[in-house]
A tleap script that builds the chain and sets N, CA, C and O, in Angstrom:
source leaprc.protein.ff14SB
mol = sequence {
  NMET ASP GLU ALA VAL ALA MET GLN ILE VAL
  GLY ALA VAL THR LEU LEU ILE GLY MET LYS
  MET ASN ILE ASP PRO LYS GLY PHE ASN GLU
  ASP ILE PHE GLY LYS GLU ALA HIE GLU SER
  ALA LEU GLY GLU MET ASN ALA MET ARG MET
  ALA ILE GLY GLY GLY VAL LEU ALA ILE SER
  ALA ILE ASN LEU ILE CYS SER PHE THR MET
  ASP ASP ALA VAL SER MET ALA ALA LEU LEU
  THR ALA THR ALA GLY GLY LEU ALA VAL PHE
  LEU ALA THR VAL VAL GLY ALA LYS PHE ARG
  GLY TYR THR ASP SER ILE PRO THR LEU PRO
  VAL ILE ILE LEU PRO ILE LEU ILE VAL ILE
  SER LEU VAL GLY ALA TYR CVAL
}
set mol.1.N position { 1.869 -20.695 -5.067 }
set mol.1.CA position { 0.780 -20.058 -4.346 }
set mol.1.C position { -0.362 -19.820 -5.335 }
set mol.1.O position { -0.134 -19.377 -6.461 }
set mol.2.N position { -1.565 -20.112 -4.917 }
set mol.2.CA position { -2.748 -19.888 -5.729 }
set mol.2.C position { -2.949 -18.387 -5.961 }
set mol.2.O position { -2.724 -17.585 -5.053 }
set mol.3.N position { -3.365 -18.008 -7.159 }
set mol.3.CA position { -3.562 -16.595 -7.497 }
set mol.3.C position { -4.566 -15.927 -6.566 }
set mol.3.O position { -4.331 -14.821 -6.080 }
set mol.4.N position { -5.685 -16.601 -6.320 }
set mol.4.CA position { -6.727 -16.020 -5.466 }
set mol.4.C position { -6.218 -15.789 -4.046 }
set mol.4.O position { -6.533 -14.768 -3.434 }
set mol.5.N position { -5.441 -16.721 -3.522 }
set mol.5.CA position { -4.900 -16.571 -2.164 }
set mol.5.C position { -3.947 -15.386 -2.107 }
set mol.5.O position { -3.991 -14.596 -1.164 }
set mol.6.N position { -3.090 -15.258 -3.106 }
set mol.6.CA position { -2.164 -14.117 -3.139 }
set mol.6.C position { -2.940 -12.803 -3.190 }
set mol.6.O position { -2.590 -11.846 -2.500 }
set mol.7.N position { -3.996 -12.758 -4.010 }
set mol.7.CA position { -4.805 -11.544 -4.106 }
set mol.7.C position { -5.495 -11.245 -2.783 }
set mol.7.O position { -5.634 -10.080 -2.408 }
set mol.8.N position { -5.928 -12.275 -2.073 }
set mol.8.CA position { -6.598 -12.072 -0.792 }
set mol.8.C position { -5.620 -11.600 0.280 }
set mol.8.O position { -5.974 -10.770 1.118 }
set mol.9.N position { -4.404 -12.117 0.262 }
set mol.9.CA position { -3.391 -11.653 1.224 }
set mol.9.C position { -3.075 -10.187 0.983 }
set mol.9.O position { -3.093 -9.381 1.914 }
set mol.10.N position { -2.785 -9.843 -0.258 }
set mol.10.CA position { -2.478 -8.447 -0.591 }
set mol.10.C position { -3.682 -7.560 -0.267 }
set mol.10.O position { -3.523 -6.471 0.286 }
set mol.11.N position { -4.868 -8.021 -0.608 }
set mol.11.CA position { -6.079 -7.245 -0.336 }
set mol.11.C position { -6.319 -7.032 1.148 }
set mol.11.O position { -6.693 -5.935 1.564 }
set mol.12.N position { -6.111 -8.061 1.948 }
set mol.12.CA position { -6.332 -7.942 3.395 }
set mol.12.C position { -5.326 -7.005 4.041 }
set mol.12.O position { -5.695 -6.172 4.868 }
set mol.13.N position { -4.059 -7.134 3.669 }
set mol.13.CA position { -3.025 -6.266 4.261 }
set mol.13.C position { -3.256 -4.809 3.867 }
set mol.13.O position { -3.174 -3.917 4.711 }
set mol.14.N position { -3.545 -4.567 2.591 }
set mol.14.CA position { -3.787 -3.182 2.156 }
set mol.14.C position { -5.082 -2.640 2.758 }
set mol.14.O position { -5.189 -1.438 2.999 }
set mol.15.N position { -6.060 -3.501 3.002 }
set mol.15.CA position { -7.292 -3.065 3.666 }
set mol.15.C position { -6.979 -2.562 5.071 }
set mol.15.O position { -7.452 -1.498 5.470 }
set mol.16.N position { -6.187 -3.321 5.820 }
set mol.16.CA position { -5.827 -2.909 7.180 }
set mol.16.C position { -5.046 -1.596 7.186 }
set mol.16.O position { -5.310 -0.712 8.000 }
set mol.17.N position { -4.090 -1.477 6.279 }
set mol.17.CA position { -3.282 -0.256 6.217 }
set mol.17.C position { -4.145 0.935 5.820 }
set mol.17.O position { -4.079 1.990 6.452 }
set mol.18.N position { -4.954 0.769 4.776 }
set mol.18.CA position { -5.807 1.863 4.315 }
set mol.18.C position { -6.809 2.303 5.366 }
set mol.18.O position { -7.073 3.496 5.520 }
set mol.19.N position { -7.369 1.336 6.095 }
set mol.19.CA position { -8.305 1.691 7.165 }
set mol.19.C position { -7.601 2.481 8.267 }
set mol.19.O position { -8.136 3.476 8.754 }
set mol.20.N position { -6.411 2.045 8.660 }
set mol.20.CA position { -5.645 2.770 9.694 }
set mol.20.C position { -5.341 4.198 9.228 }
set mol.20.O position { -5.415 5.146 10.010 }
set mol.21.N position { -5.001 4.335 7.947 }
set mol.21.CA position { -4.672 5.659 7.417 }
set mol.21.C position { -5.887 6.582 7.420 }
set mol.21.O position { -5.739 7.793 7.586 }
set mol.22.N position { -7.073 6.037 7.241 }
set mol.22.CA position { -8.274 6.856 7.198 }
set mol.22.C position { -8.933 7.029 8.560 }
set mol.22.O position { -9.521 8.077 8.828 }
set mol.23.N position { -8.849 6.035 9.414 }
set mol.23.CA position { -9.456 6.139 10.738 }
set mol.23.C position { -8.637 7.051 11.648 }
set mol.23.O position { -9.203 7.849 12.394 }
set mol.24.N position { -7.323 6.942 11.593 }
set mol.24.CA position { -6.445 7.732 12.471 }
set mol.24.C position { -5.262 8.288 11.677 }
set mol.24.O position { -4.130 7.848 11.879 }
set mol.25.N position { -5.504 9.249 10.776 }
set mol.25.CA position { -4.398 9.766 9.960 }
set mol.25.C position { -3.311 10.445 10.792 }
set mol.25.O position { -2.129 10.355 10.460 }
set mol.26.N position { -3.706 11.123 11.868 }
set mol.26.CA position { -2.707 11.776 12.724 }
set mol.26.C position { -1.799 10.738 13.377 }
set mol.26.O position { -0.578 10.897 13.384 }
set mol.27.N position { -2.387 9.681 13.923 }
set mol.27.CA position { -1.599 8.616 14.542 }
set mol.27.C position { -0.722 7.908 13.528 }
set mol.27.O position { 0.410 7.534 13.836 }
set mol.28.N position { -1.238 7.722 12.317 }
set mol.28.CA position { -0.448 7.082 11.271 }
set mol.28.C position { 0.755 7.950 10.915 }
set mol.28.O position { 1.860 7.434 10.747 }
set mol.29.N position { 0.552 9.259 10.798 }
set mol.29.CA position { 1.664 10.180 10.538 }
set mol.29.C position { 2.723 10.068 11.620 }
set mol.29.O position { 3.919 10.018 11.331 }
set mol.30.N position { 2.274 10.029 12.870 }
set mol.30.CA position { 3.222 9.947 13.982 }
set mol.30.C position { 3.960 8.612 13.983 }
set mol.30.O position { 5.148 8.557 14.298 }
set mol.31.N position { 3.250 7.529 13.630 }
set mol.31.CA position { 3.904 6.223 13.557 }
set mol.31.C position { 4.971 6.210 12.469 }
set mol.31.O position { 6.043 5.634 12.655 }
set mol.32.N position { 4.686 6.834 11.352 }
set mol.32.CA position { 5.622 6.836 10.224 }
set mol.32.C position { 6.794 7.782 10.490 }
set mol.32.O position { 7.954 7.407 10.324 }
set mol.33.N position { 6.480 9.003 10.900 }
set mol.33.CA position { 7.528 10.015 11.037 }
set mol.33.C position { 8.048 10.166 12.468 }
set mol.33.O position { 9.060 10.830 12.693 }
set mol.34.N position { 7.362 9.556 13.430 }
set mol.34.CA position { 7.864 9.526 14.798 }
set mol.34.C position { 7.818 10.840 15.532 }
set mol.34.O position { 8.523 11.006 16.527 }
set mol.35.N position { 7.017 11.777 15.082 }
set mol.35.CA position { 6.950 13.052 15.782 }
set mol.35.C position { 5.632 13.738 15.478 }
set mol.35.O position { 4.944 13.414 14.510 }
set mol.36.N position { 5.313 14.662 16.302 }
set mol.36.CA position { 4.117 15.469 16.116 }
set mol.36.C position { 4.421 16.559 15.091 }
set mol.36.O position { 5.471 17.199 15.140 }
set mol.37.N position { 3.508 16.755 14.184 }
set mol.37.CA position { 3.688 17.797 13.168 }
set mol.37.C position { 3.287 19.149 13.752 }
set mol.37.O position { 2.544 19.228 14.731 }
set mol.38.N position { 3.790 20.192 13.136 }
set mol.38.CA position { 3.401 21.542 13.532 }
set mol.38.C position { 1.904 21.697 13.316 }
set mol.38.O position { 1.367 21.223 12.315 }
set mol.39.N position { 1.242 22.347 14.233 }
set mol.39.CA position { -0.224 22.477 14.215 }
set mol.39.C position { -0.747 23.047 12.895 }
set mol.39.O position { -1.812 22.639 12.431 }
set mol.40.N position { -0.024 23.971 12.292 }
set mol.40.CA position { -0.494 24.587 11.049 }
set mol.40.C position { -0.492 23.611 9.878 }
set mol.40.O position { -1.230 23.808 8.912 }
set mol.41.N position { 0.321 22.566 9.949 }
set mol.41.CA position { 0.404 21.592 8.856 }
set mol.41.C position { -0.420 20.339 9.113 }
set mol.41.O position { -0.561 19.495 8.228 }
set mol.42.N position { -0.962 20.216 10.315 }
set mol.42.CA position { -1.624 18.981 10.714 }
set mol.42.C position { -2.833 18.649 9.852 }
set mol.42.O position { -2.990 17.500 9.438 }
set mol.43.N position { -3.676 19.607 9.576 }
set mol.43.CA position { -4.867 19.362 8.762 }
set mol.43.C position { -4.516 18.889 7.368 }
set mol.43.O position { -5.109 17.935 6.865 }
set mol.44.N position { -3.559 19.549 6.742 }
set mol.44.CA position { -3.148 19.162 5.398 }
set mol.44.C position { -2.504 17.787 5.379 }
set mol.44.O position { -2.737 16.997 4.464 }
set mol.45.N position { -1.689 17.500 6.395 }
set mol.45.CA position { -1.053 16.183 6.472 }
set mol.45.C position { -2.094 15.079 6.651 }
set mol.45.O position { -1.997 14.019 6.032 }
set mol.46.N position { -3.072 15.330 7.489 }
set mol.46.CA position { -4.109 14.332 7.717 }
set mol.46.C position { -4.938 14.114 6.457 }
set mol.46.O position { -5.269 12.978 6.117 }
set mol.47.N position { -5.273 15.197 5.768 }
set mol.47.CA position { -6.041 15.074 4.529 }
set mol.47.C position { -5.242 14.304 3.480 }
set mol.47.O position { -5.796 13.466 2.769 }
set mol.48.N position { -3.960 14.581 3.382 }
set mol.48.CA position { -3.110 13.874 2.412 }
set mol.48.C position { -2.990 12.401 2.778 }
set mol.48.O position { -3.050 11.537 1.903 }
set mol.49.N position { -2.822 12.108 4.064 }
set mol.49.CA position { -2.714 10.717 4.498 }
set mol.49.C position { -4.016 9.971 4.205 }
set mol.49.O position { -3.986 8.800 3.826 }
set mol.50.N position { -5.151 10.637 4.377 }
set mol.50.CA position { -6.432 9.999 4.065 }
set mol.50.C position { -6.561 9.726 2.573 }
set mol.50.O position { -7.071 8.678 2.176 }
set mol.51.N position { -6.101 10.664 1.738 }
set mol.51.CA position { -6.164 10.452 0.294 }
set mol.51.C position { -5.260 9.296 -0.128 }
set mol.51.O position { -5.648 8.467 -0.951 }
set mol.52.N position { -4.071 9.245 0.432 }
set mol.52.CA position { -3.161 8.135 0.134 }
set mol.52.C position { -3.777 6.825 0.639 }
set mol.52.O position { -3.709 5.801 -0.040 }
set mol.53.N position { -4.371 6.865 1.821 }
set mol.53.CA position { -5.061 5.686 2.350 }
set mol.53.C position { -6.198 5.243 1.438 }
set mol.53.O position { -6.465 4.047 1.317 }
set mol.54.N position { -6.863 6.187 0.801 }
set mol.54.CA position { -7.908 5.839 -0.168 }
set mol.54.C position { -7.346 5.075 -1.350 }
set mol.54.O position { -7.984 4.147 -1.848 }
set mol.55.N position { -6.167 5.450 -1.802 }
set mol.55.CA position { -5.509 4.705 -2.878 }
set mol.55.C position { -5.143 3.297 -2.445 }
set mol.55.O position { -5.267 2.349 -3.220 }
set mol.56.N position { -4.692 3.162 -1.209 }
set mol.56.CA position { -4.360 1.847 -0.669 }
set mol.56.C position { -5.633 1.003 -0.547 }
set mol.56.O position { -5.619 -0.194 -0.834 }
set mol.57.N position { -6.729 1.632 -0.121 }
set mol.57.CA position { -8.008 0.922 -0.047 }
set mol.57.C position { -8.491 0.495 -1.435 }
set mol.57.O position { -9.122 -0.552 -1.579 }
set mol.58.N position { -8.196 1.303 -2.451 }
set mol.58.CA position { -8.572 0.927 -3.818 }
set mol.58.C position { -7.830 -0.335 -4.255 }
set mol.58.O position { -8.418 -1.220 -4.876 }
set mol.59.N position { -6.546 -0.416 -3.930 }
set mol.59.CA position { -5.780 -1.633 -4.235 }
set mol.59.C position { -6.411 -2.825 -3.519 }
set mol.59.O position { -6.529 -3.911 -4.085 }
set mol.60.N position { -6.813 -2.607 -2.277 }
set mol.60.CA position { -7.460 -3.665 -1.507 }
set mol.60.C position { -8.746 -4.119 -2.176 }
set mol.60.O position { -8.960 -5.317 -2.364 }
set mol.61.N position { -9.594 -3.181 -2.532 }
set mol.61.CA position { -10.887 -3.524 -3.140 }
set mol.61.C position { -10.696 -4.282 -4.447 }
set mol.61.O position { -11.377 -5.277 -4.695 }
set mol.62.N position { -9.780 -3.818 -5.275 }
set mol.62.CA position { -9.536 -4.488 -6.561 }
set mol.62.C position { -9.102 -5.926 -6.332 }
set mol.62.O position { -9.635 -6.843 -6.956 }
set mol.63.N position { -8.142 -6.129 -5.446 }
set mol.63.CA position { -7.625 -7.480 -5.206 }
set mol.63.C position { -8.656 -8.380 -4.536 }
set mol.63.O position { -8.811 -9.536 -4.929 }
set mol.64.N position { -9.357 -7.872 -3.542 }
set mol.64.CA position { -10.330 -8.712 -2.850 }
set mol.64.C position { -11.517 -9.061 -3.742 }
set mol.64.O position { -11.923 -10.221 -3.807 }
set mol.65.N position { -12.069 -8.076 -4.423 }
set mol.65.CA position { -13.220 -8.344 -5.293 }
set mol.65.C position { -12.835 -9.307 -6.410 }
set mol.65.O position { -13.556 -10.268 -6.679 }
set mol.66.N position { -11.719 -9.056 -7.051 }
set mol.66.CA position { -11.304 -9.927 -8.161 }
set mol.66.C position { -10.928 -11.323 -7.683 }
set mol.66.O position { -11.102 -12.290 -8.425 }
set mol.67.N position { -10.419 -11.450 -6.464 }
set mol.67.CA position { -10.056 -12.783 -5.973 }
set mol.67.C position { -11.280 -13.678 -5.811 }
set mol.67.O position { -11.171 -14.902 -5.889 }
set mol.68.N position { -12.437 -13.076 -5.586 }
set mol.68.CA position { -13.661 -13.852 -5.418 }
set mol.68.C position { -14.511 -13.934 -6.684 }
set mol.68.O position { -15.396 -14.785 -6.777 }
set mol.69.N position { -14.255 -13.066 -7.656 }
set mol.69.CA position { -15.127 -13.032 -8.840 }
set mol.69.C position { -14.464 -13.528 -10.112 }
set mol.69.O position { -15.162 -13.862 -11.070 }
set mol.70.N position { -13.154 -13.586 -10.154 }
set mol.70.CA position { -12.455 -14.029 -11.365 }
set mol.70.C position { -12.190 -15.532 -11.300 }
set mol.70.O position { -11.884 -16.079 -10.240 }
set mol.71.N position { -12.312 -16.183 -12.444 }
set mol.71.CA position { -12.039 -17.618 -12.526 }
set mol.71.C position { -10.775 -17.916 -13.316 }
set mol.71.O position { -10.149 -18.958 -13.120 }
set mol.72.N position { -10.405 -17.023 -14.193 }
set mol.72.CA position { -9.312 -17.246 -15.129 }
set mol.72.C position { -7.959 -16.976 -14.471 }
set mol.72.O position { -7.673 -15.848 -14.069 }
set mol.73.N position { -7.131 -18.011 -14.363 }
set mol.73.CA position { -5.816 -17.880 -13.713 }
set mol.73.C position { -4.909 -16.916 -14.459 }
set mol.73.O position { -4.118 -16.204 -13.839 }
set mol.74.N position { -5.013 -16.886 -15.785 }
set mol.74.CA position { -4.162 -15.981 -16.567 }
set mol.74.C position { -4.513 -14.522 -16.267 }
set mol.74.O position { -3.624 -13.683 -16.123 }
set mol.75.N position { -5.802 -14.226 -16.173 }
set mol.75.CA position { -6.219 -12.855 -15.853 }
set mol.75.C position { -5.829 -12.478 -14.427 }
set mol.75.O position { -5.415 -11.348 -14.167 }
set mol.76.N position { -5.962 -13.422 -13.515 }
set mol.76.CA position { -5.574 -13.152 -12.133 }
set mol.76.C position { -4.073 -12.911 -12.028 }
set mol.76.O position { -3.634 -12.041 -11.275 }
set mol.77.N position { -3.290 -13.672 -12.773 }
set mol.77.CA position { -1.833 -13.474 -12.783 }
set mol.77.C position { -1.495 -12.098 -13.347 }
set mol.77.O position { -0.592 -11.425 -12.849 }
set mol.78.N position { -2.217 -11.681 -14.383 }
set mol.78.CA position { -1.978 -10.353 -14.959 }
set mol.78.C position { -2.313 -9.262 -13.948 }
set mol.78.O position { -1.591 -8.271 -13.835 }
set mol.79.N position { -3.405 -9.446 -13.217 }
set mol.79.CA position { -3.777 -8.465 -12.200 }
set mol.79.C position { -2.759 -8.432 -11.067 }
set mol.79.O position { -2.433 -7.356 -10.564 }
set mol.80.N position { -2.255 -9.586 -10.660 }
set mol.80.CA position { -1.218 -9.619 -9.630 }
set mol.80.C position { 0.071 -8.953 -10.101 }
set mol.80.O position { 0.741 -8.271 -9.326 }
set mol.81.N position { 0.415 -9.153 -11.368 }
set mol.81.CA position { 1.606 -8.489 -11.922 }
set mol.81.C position { 1.413 -6.977 -11.921 }
set mol.81.O position { 2.326 -6.227 -11.576 }
set mol.82.N position { 0.218 -6.536 -12.310 }
set mol.82.CA position { -0.079 -5.100 -12.294 }
set mol.82.C position { -0.061 -4.555 -10.866 }
set mol.82.O position { 0.411 -3.443 -10.629 }
set mol.83.N position { -0.569 -5.330 -9.927 }
set mol.83.CA position { -0.532 -4.926 -8.520 }
set mol.83.C position { 0.912 -4.770 -8.052 }
set mol.83.O position { 1.247 -3.790 -7.387 }
set mol.84.N position { 1.760 -5.723 -8.395 }
set mol.84.CA position { 3.181 -5.631 -8.028 }
set mol.84.C position { 3.810 -4.374 -8.623 }
set mol.84.O position { 4.565 -3.671 -7.952 }
set mol.85.N position { 3.497 -4.100 -9.873 }
set mol.85.CA position { 4.019 -2.887 -10.513 }
set mol.85.C position { 3.537 -1.623 -9.823 }
set mol.85.O position { 4.318 -0.700 -9.592 }
set mol.86.N position { 2.253 -1.580 -9.495 }
set mol.86.CA position { 1.709 -0.415 -8.801 }
set mol.86.C position { 2.318 -0.226 -7.422 }
set mol.86.O position { 2.628 0.896 -7.022 }
set mol.87.N position { 2.488 -1.319 -6.700 }
set mol.87.CA position { 3.119 -1.237 -5.383 }
set mol.87.C position { 4.582 -0.815 -5.487 }
set mol.87.O position { 5.087 -0.112 -4.612 }
set mol.88.N position { 5.262 -1.236 -6.546 }
set mol.88.CA position { 6.660 -0.823 -6.760 }
set mol.88.C position { 6.739 0.685 -7.020 }
set mol.88.O position { 7.646 1.356 -6.527 }
set mol.89.N position { 5.796 1.210 -7.789 }
set mol.89.CA position { 5.758 2.662 -8.025 }
set mol.89.C position { 5.485 3.394 -6.718 }
set mol.89.O position { 6.100 4.421 -6.431 }
set mol.90.N position { 4.558 2.858 -5.929 }
set mol.90.CA position { 4.255 3.436 -4.624 }
set mol.90.C position { 5.500 3.447 -3.739 }
set mol.90.O position { 5.797 4.458 -3.103 }
set mol.91.N position { 6.228 2.330 -3.694 }
set mol.91.CA position { 7.466 2.248 -2.926 }
set mol.91.C position { 8.497 3.262 -3.423 }
set mol.91.O position { 9.187 3.897 -2.626 }
set mol.92.N position { 8.594 3.405 -4.722 }
set mol.92.CA position { 9.557 4.366 -5.295 }
set mol.92.C position { 9.234 5.791 -4.858 }
set mol.92.O position { 10.146 6.578 -4.606 }
set mol.93.N position { 7.956 6.133 -4.766 }
set mol.93.CA position { 7.607 7.491 -4.333 }
set mol.93.C position { 7.916 7.701 -2.858 }
set mol.93.O position { 8.315 8.794 -2.458 }
set mol.94.N position { 7.733 6.653 -2.041 }
set mol.94.CA position { 8.056 6.751 -0.614 }
set mol.94.C position { 9.560 6.960 -0.434 }
set mol.94.O position { 9.988 7.839 0.313 }
set mol.95.N position { 10.347 6.154 -1.117 }
set mol.95.CA position { 11.810 6.254 -1.025 }
set mol.95.C position { 12.296 7.547 -1.687 }
set mol.95.O position { 13.225 8.190 -1.199 }
set mol.96.N position { 11.670 7.914 -2.784 }
set mol.96.CA position { 12.077 9.117 -3.518 }
set mol.96.C position { 11.939 10.391 -2.713 }
set mol.96.O position { 12.685 11.345 -2.933 }
set mol.97.N position { 10.994 10.424 -1.778 }
set mol.97.CA position { 10.822 11.625 -0.953 }
set mol.97.C position { 12.083 11.932 -0.156 }
set mol.97.O position { 12.418 13.099 0.043 }
set mol.98.N position { 12.775 10.912 0.297 }
set mol.98.CA position { 14.030 11.108 1.036 }
set mol.98.C position { 15.116 11.662 0.116 }
set mol.98.O position { 15.826 12.605 0.466 }
set mol.99.N position { 15.231 11.056 -1.073 }
set mol.99.CA position { 16.296 11.465 -1.983 }
set mol.99.C position { 16.052 12.837 -2.607 }
set mol.99.O position { 16.985 13.494 -3.069 }
set mol.100.N position { 14.810 13.253 -2.616 }
set mol.100.CA position { 14.496 14.595 -3.114 }
set mol.100.C position { 14.565 15.647 -2.020 }
set mol.100.O position { 14.377 16.835 -2.285 }
set mol.101.N position { 14.835 15.213 -0.778 }
set mol.101.CA position { 15.020 16.144 0.331 }
set mol.101.C position { 13.742 16.558 1.037 }
set mol.101.O position { 13.758 17.520 1.804 }
set mol.102.N position { 12.634 15.864 0.804 }
set mol.102.CA position { 11.369 16.220 1.450 }
set mol.102.C position { 11.247 15.654 2.855 }
set mol.102.O position { 10.487 16.186 3.665 }
set mol.103.N position { 11.978 14.587 3.163 }
set mol.103.CA position { 11.960 14.012 4.500 }
set mol.103.C position { 13.398 13.741 4.942 }
set mol.103.O position { 14.309 13.637 4.121 }
set mol.104.N position { 13.577 13.629 6.254 }
set mol.104.CA position { 14.902 13.354 6.798 }
set mol.104.C position { 15.268 11.879 6.726 }
set mol.104.O position { 16.448 11.527 6.715 }
set mol.105.N position { 14.253 11.013 6.678 }
set mol.105.CA position { 14.521 9.575 6.666 }
set mol.105.C position { 13.470 8.868 5.817 }
set mol.105.O position { 12.435 9.433 5.462 }
set mol.106.N position { 13.772 7.625 5.509 }
set mol.106.CA position { 12.822 6.793 4.780 }
set mol.106.C position { 11.990 6.055 5.825 }
set mol.106.O position { 12.552 5.390 6.695 }
set mol.107.N position { 10.645 6.161 5.757 }
set mol.107.CA position { 9.808 5.478 6.742 }
set mol.107.C position { 10.001 3.960 6.695 }
set mol.107.O position { 9.998 3.367 5.616 }
set mol.108.N position { 10.165 3.343 7.844 }
set mol.108.CA position { 10.467 1.917 7.938 }
set mol.108.C position { 9.306 1.030 7.501 }
set mol.108.O position { 9.508 0.083 6.740 }
set mol.109.N position { 8.102 1.318 7.967 }
set mol.109.CA position { 6.959 0.448 7.702 }
set mol.109.C position { 6.715 0.207 6.210 }
set mol.109.O position { 6.607 -0.950 5.804 }
set mol.110.N position { 6.622 1.247 5.377 }
set mol.110.CA position { 6.397 0.979 3.959 }
set mol.110.C position { 7.563 0.259 3.286 }
set mol.110.O position { 7.363 -0.503 2.340 }
set mol.111.N position { 8.774 0.499 3.771 }
set mol.111.CA position { 9.942 -0.147 3.174 }
set mol.111.C position { 9.985 -1.642 3.525 }
set mol.111.O position { 10.671 -2.416 2.858 }
set mol.112.N position { 9.270 -2.036 4.545 }
set mol.112.CA position { 9.168 -3.455 4.890 }
set mol.112.C position { 7.935 -4.083 4.228 }
set mol.112.O position { 8.036 -5.123 3.577 }
set mol.113.N position { 6.789 -3.454 4.397 }
set mol.113.CA position { 5.522 -4.034 3.939 }
set mol.113.C position { 5.408 -4.057 2.417 }
set mol.113.O position { 5.009 -5.077 1.855 }
set mol.114.N position { 5.744 -2.976 1.742 }
set mol.114.CA position { 5.552 -2.923 0.284 }
set mol.114.C position { 6.362 -3.977 -0.466 }
set mol.114.O position { 5.805 -4.637 -1.343 }
set mol.115.N position { 7.650 -4.170 -0.168 }
set mol.115.CA position { 8.371 -5.250 -0.861 }
set mol.115.C position { 7.786 -6.636 -0.588 }
set mol.115.O position { 7.775 -7.489 -1.475 }
set mol.116.N position { 7.302 -6.863 0.627 }
set mol.116.CA position { 6.681 -8.153 0.939 }
set mol.116.C position { 5.435 -8.354 0.069 }
set mol.116.O position { 5.229 -9.434 -0.484 }
set mol.117.N position { 4.610 -7.315 -0.049 }
set mol.117.CA position { 3.406 -7.417 -0.881 }
set mol.117.C position { 3.760 -7.583 -2.356 }
set mol.117.O position { 3.063 -8.288 -3.086 }
set mol.118.N position { 4.833 -6.941 -2.796 }
set mol.118.CA position { 5.293 -7.109 -4.185 }
set mol.118.C position { 5.701 -8.559 -4.428 }
set mol.118.O position { 5.328 -9.151 -5.441 }
set mol.119.N position { 6.464 -9.126 -3.503 }
set mol.119.CA position { 6.903 -10.528 -3.645 }
set mol.119.C position { 5.702 -11.466 -3.637 }
set mol.119.O position { 5.626 -12.375 -4.463 }
set mol.120.N position { 4.766 -11.258 -2.717 }
set mol.120.CA position { 3.572 -12.107 -2.677 }
set mol.120.C position { 2.816 -12.029 -3.995 }
set mol.120.O position { 2.368 -13.051 -4.514 }
set mol.121.N position { 2.671 -10.828 -4.538 }
set mol.121.CA position { 1.978 -10.654 -5.815 }
set mol.121.C position { 2.698 -11.408 -6.937 }
set mol.121.O position { 2.062 -12.107 -7.726 }
set mol.122.N position { 4.011 -11.266 -7.007 }
set mol.122.CA position { 4.764 -11.924 -8.088 }
set mol.122.C position { 4.802 -13.431 -7.911 }
set mol.122.O position { 4.707 -14.170 -8.891 }
set mol.123.N position { 4.938 -13.894 -6.684 }
set mol.123.CA position { 4.911 -15.351 -6.449 }
set mol.123.C position { 3.542 -15.902 -6.818 }
set mol.123.O position { 3.446 -16.950 -7.456 }
set mol.124.N position { 2.493 -15.211 -6.425 }
set mol.124.CA position { 1.142 -15.650 -6.765 }
set mol.124.C position { 0.887 -15.650 -8.260 }
set mol.124.O position { 0.111 -16.462 -8.763 }
set mol.125.N position { 1.528 -14.755 -8.957 }
set mol.125.CA position { 1.325 -14.659 -10.410 }
set mol.125.C position { 2.125 -15.683 -11.180 }
set mol.125.O position { 1.667 -16.166 -12.216 }
set mol.126.N position { 3.309 -16.030 -10.704 }
set mol.126.CA position { 4.218 -16.817 -11.529 }
set mol.126.C position { 4.642 -18.160 -10.958 }
set mol.126.O position { 5.351 -18.903 -11.636 }
set mol.127.N position { 4.242 -18.503 -9.748 }
set mol.127.CA position { 4.650 -19.799 -9.195 }
set mol.127.C position { 3.440 -20.698 -9.042 }
set mol.127.O position { 3.570 -21.837 -8.592 }
savepdb mol mol.pdb
quit
């Protein structure tokens, strides 16, 4: 897979996720956790989801901008490797919340999407 294509795929998917998290944080919370939060916690949850969505949008911007502006395959591979590492840390924090007792279950969507994006990043970097 071409480095630029891998960066564009990762960038596009993270752009969609980050936009959903910022446009409708309440709906995103409900999609992930499957229930309505207590009214007193709703504002804080939405603000946190928007901040996390901002981080996802940052990953998108980095990958999309660099996919169109970088020419060096070695640098693009390094950026894809770093993206895979960052996404792996993100996945670890999502899964870690369950093991630390903060949530009752591990959210399905990130456990599916994040490993796919990690694989795309690594394939784009090394194949």
